[in-house]
N, C-alpha and C positions, 0 to 999 in steps of 0.2 A: 788713175783714179782723178786726178785733177783736170784732165781733158774731159772726162765723162761729166764731172760735175759743172764745168764751164758751159758745155753744150746744152745742158738741160736744167740749169739753175732755176729758171722760171717755173718749169714743171714741178721740180722738186719742192720749191717754196710754196706753191699752190697746193701741193698734196700734203705738206706739212699742216697747212691752216685747215684744209679740208678734213684731214684725219683728227685733229683736235676737236673740231666741232661735232663730228660724227661719233667719236669715242665717248665724249661727254653725254651726247643725246641719247644713245643706247642705255647707258647706266641710269641716267636721270629718269627716262620713261619706265624702265624696269622697277626701280625703287619706288616711284610715284604710284604706279598701279598697284604694288604690293602694299603699300602703306595705305592706300585708299580701300583695301579690303577685297580686291579682285582675287580670284583663285589662281593657282599656279597655272592650271590648263587655260584659263580665260586670259591670262596675261600672255601666255605663249601664242594663242590664237590671235589676239590683238596686234602683237608685235609681228607676227608671221606676214601680215597683209603688206609690210614693208618688202619683204622678199617675193610676194606674189607681185608687186609693182615692178621689183627688179626684174623679174622674168619677162613681164610685158615690155618694159624698157629695152631689154636685150633684144627683142624682136623688132620694136618700132623706132628705136633711136637712131639706128643706123642709117636710114635714109635722110634723116635731118642733117646729120654730121656731113654727109656726102654732099647735101645740096647747098649748106651755108657755110660749110667749113668749120674747122675745129674750134677757133677762138669764138665765134658768133654762137656756136652750138653750146660751147662751154658756159658762156655767160647767161644764156637762156635757161639752161639746166640749174646753174647755181641760183639764178632769182626764184625760179620755182620752188626749189628746195628750202630757201630762206622764208618764202611766203608760207609754206606749210608749217615750218617750225614755229613761226610767229602765231599761227592759228592754234597750235597745242596750248597756248597760254590762256586762251579765253576760258574754258571750261573743260572738265573731265566727263568724257562720254565714251563707252565702249565703241559704239558705231562711229562717231565723229573721229574718234583718234584712228580707227582702223582705216577710214577714208584718207586722213591726212598721212598716215604711214604709207598707204598704198602710192600716193602721189609723190612722196618723198622718195619712196623706192625707185620710182621711174626716173626722177631728176638725178639721184644718185648713181644709178647705173650708167646713165648718160655721161655724168662727169668721168666716171672711171673709164668708160669706153673711150672717150676722147683722149684721155691722158695715156692710157695703155696703147691705144693705136698709133698715138704720136711717138711714143717710145719705140714701137717695134718698126714703125716706117723709118725712122731715121737711125737705129741702132745697127751696127754690123754684128753678124752672127758670132764673131769671136769674142764680142764683149757684151752680147745681150744678157747673159746670166748676171754679170756685175752691173750693167745698167738697171736691170730689174732688182737686183739685191740693193742698190742704193734708194730705188724708188720704195721698196718695202721698208728699209730703214725709215725714210721720211714717214711712211704710213704708220709704223708702229711707235716711233718717237712721238709722232703727234698724238697718236691714241693714248700712249701713256701720260704725256702731259695733259691732254684732255681729262683724263681720270682724276688727276690731282686737282683740277678745278672744280671738282665736286665739292670742295671744302670751302669754297669762297661764297657760297649762297646756301639758303635753306632750300631742301627739296619741296618743302610744302608751298614755298611762294614761286613767283615767276622770274626771278632775277636770272636763274640759270638759262632760261630760254632766251633771253636777251643776249647773254654771253654767246650762246651757240650761234645765234643768227648773226652777231658781229663777226665771229670767226668765219662763218661760211661765206658771208658777202665779201669779205676781205680776200678770199682766195682768188676772186676775179682779177684783182690788180696786177699780180705779176704775170699772168697770161695775156691779159690785154695789152701790157706794155712791152713784151718780150721782143727782143732783136735776134733771137737765135734761130736755128733752122726750123722751117715750117714744113710740115709734112705735105707731100703732094697728094692731089686728089684725082688720080687717074680714072678715067672712064672705062670701067671694067665689068664683066659680066659676074654677078654674084656667084661665090663658091656654093655648091649645093651642100646641104648639112650632111648628107650620106657620104659625100666625098671626104669631107672633114673627119667624120666619124671613122671612115676607113683609113685615112692616112695618119691620123693623130689619136688613136683610141685611148692611149695612156695619158696624153695631155687632157683629154675630155674627162677622163675617170678622176684624175688628181684634182681638177678644178671642182668637179661634183662632190668629191670627198671633203675638200677644203670648205665648200659651202656647208655641208652637213656639220662640220666641226666649229667653224668660226662664227656661224649665226646662233648655234646653240650657246657658245661662250658668251656672246654679248648680250644675249636675251636673257638666259637663264643663269649666268654667273652672278649677278647681283642677287638674284632670289635665292640661290645656294647659300650666299653669304648671309643674307638675311635670316634664313632659316636655320643656320648654324650659330646664330646669335652674335655675328660680328658687328663691330660699330661702324658707323658711316665711314670714319677714318680707315678702319680695316679693310673695309670694303673698297675703298679708293686704292689702297695698297695692293690688295689681290688683283684688282683689274689692271692697275698700271704695271705691276711687276710681271703679270703674265704678257702683256704686250711688249714691255721692255725686254723680256726673254726673247720675243720674236725678233726684235730689233738687233740684239746682239749676235744672233745666229745668221743674220741675212748675209753679210759680206763672206764669211769663211764658207759657207754652204753654197753661196753663189758662185764663188771661185770654184769650189769643189765640183759643182755641176758643169761648169765650163770645161773642166779638165778630164771628167770621166763621162761615161755612158749615161746621159739622164734616164734612160729606160731602166737601168739598174739603181740609180740613186733614189728615185721616186718610191719603188717599193720598199726599199730599205727605211726611208723616212717613215712611211705608213707603219711598218713592223714596230719601230723604235718607239713611234707615238702611242701604239696600242700598249705596250708594256708600261710605259711611263704612266698612262692614264690610270692603270690598275694600281700602280705604286702610290699614285696620289692619295687614294683612300687610306693607306697605311700612314702616309706623311701627315694627313689632316689630323691625325690623332696626336701628333706631338706638339711641341711649342709653336707659337705662331710664326716665328722666324725660320724655324726648320721648314714648316709648310710653304713659306715665301720662297724658300731656296729651292724647293721642288717645283713650286709654281713656275720659276723662271725656266727650268728645264722643260716643263710642260709647254708653256707658250713658245719656247724656243724652236720645238720641232713642229708644233701645230701650224705656226705661221710661216714655215719655210716650205711646205707642201705646194701651196699655190704658185708662187713664182717659179718654182722647178717645173711645174706642170705647164704653165703658160709658155716658159722658154722651150720646152720639148715641143709643144704643138707648133710653135712659130719655126722652129728648126726644119719642119716638114714642109713649108710653103714659101712662096715668092713675096718680096716685099709688097707687091700690089695687092696682095690678098690679106693684109693685116686687119683692116677694118671688118671684113667679113669672119675671119678667124676670131678675132678679138670678141665680136658680138657672140658668136657661138660658144666660145669658152665662157663668157659672162652669163650665157643662157644656161649652161649646165651648172655653173656655180650657184645662179640664182634658184634653179630647181632644188638643188641640194639645200639651198639657204631656206627655202619654203618648208621642206620636210624637217630640217634640223630642229627648230624650236618645239614643233608639235611633238616630234619623236622623244626629244630630251625630256619635255615636261610630262609627257605620258609616261615614261620610264620613271621619273620622279614620284608621279602620282601612283602608278601602279604597285611600286616597291614600298611606297609610303616612307620614303627616306631622302633626305636631301643628297646623300651620297649616291643616289641613282644618277646624278649629275655626271659622275665619273665612270660609273658603269656604263652609261650610254657611250661615252667616248671609247 
């Protein structure tokens, strides 16, 4: 583990800062739109534009990474995302925020594409699951800390947007100064999407499913909490503990997926997640802290599907194909993410109950 941390310390540090900013941003936007009186369905549609941007970015960001390299591409994407976040603070408009979210989605998917292709280029197959598990630990640790930053400013003012922007621009520093291994950018023919689908269908399906789940959690989770009359402090706990659960499960399940057949591990994770999602409705009727304990399990399983799926897909390809494969995986994750908030908000609206949130899962 020490050697893995040493090799990728810059990437892990940047991921931590990036996750803190994005975790806080998703909750701030959901709550701000709800407080301003936008309907559940309208909020879901506005926030979904972020994931439409992600799908667009998954298609068009790869050539930029290949032409200028990982570090320059990362810097450009981080600058674009920071600019879009600052624009959110000017005024509230459904159309304007949808546009800002769209470009934030392009920039964010570019950042993840740089980091994930860097990992897959430099990681060995026998350690890939653990490399990705630490990556996901940083992602969810940052997300969990970011949720707690919700308490340092008022949702109704602009302070939190400046905090988010500061964190996001700071993630450039470790990447720009790293002396660790840089991924090579070989001149290769792009891998056709149908070949990726044929060779790694389970990895593609796992990323798609993860997109359906995680986007719904980040966009509709705060709305579920608001509709069930939780306080801002309790909302931050709900969001943070769900993400923290994902953090705690990363290393053991990463190790587990390295030792056993990932084609069997992934379906098991999906089945367990479905059962826990149903049980969350029962747990939510108990005390707040019983509900939080169940929430940790819920997040623990939900957030381990993606790294297992990514590792499975990359097991099927050569290192030279990592950028192409990463972009395909992020494309399908993005497609799931576009559908997720709309589907979850529709279920909540049609059933006329906030508990439709867990019925959806």
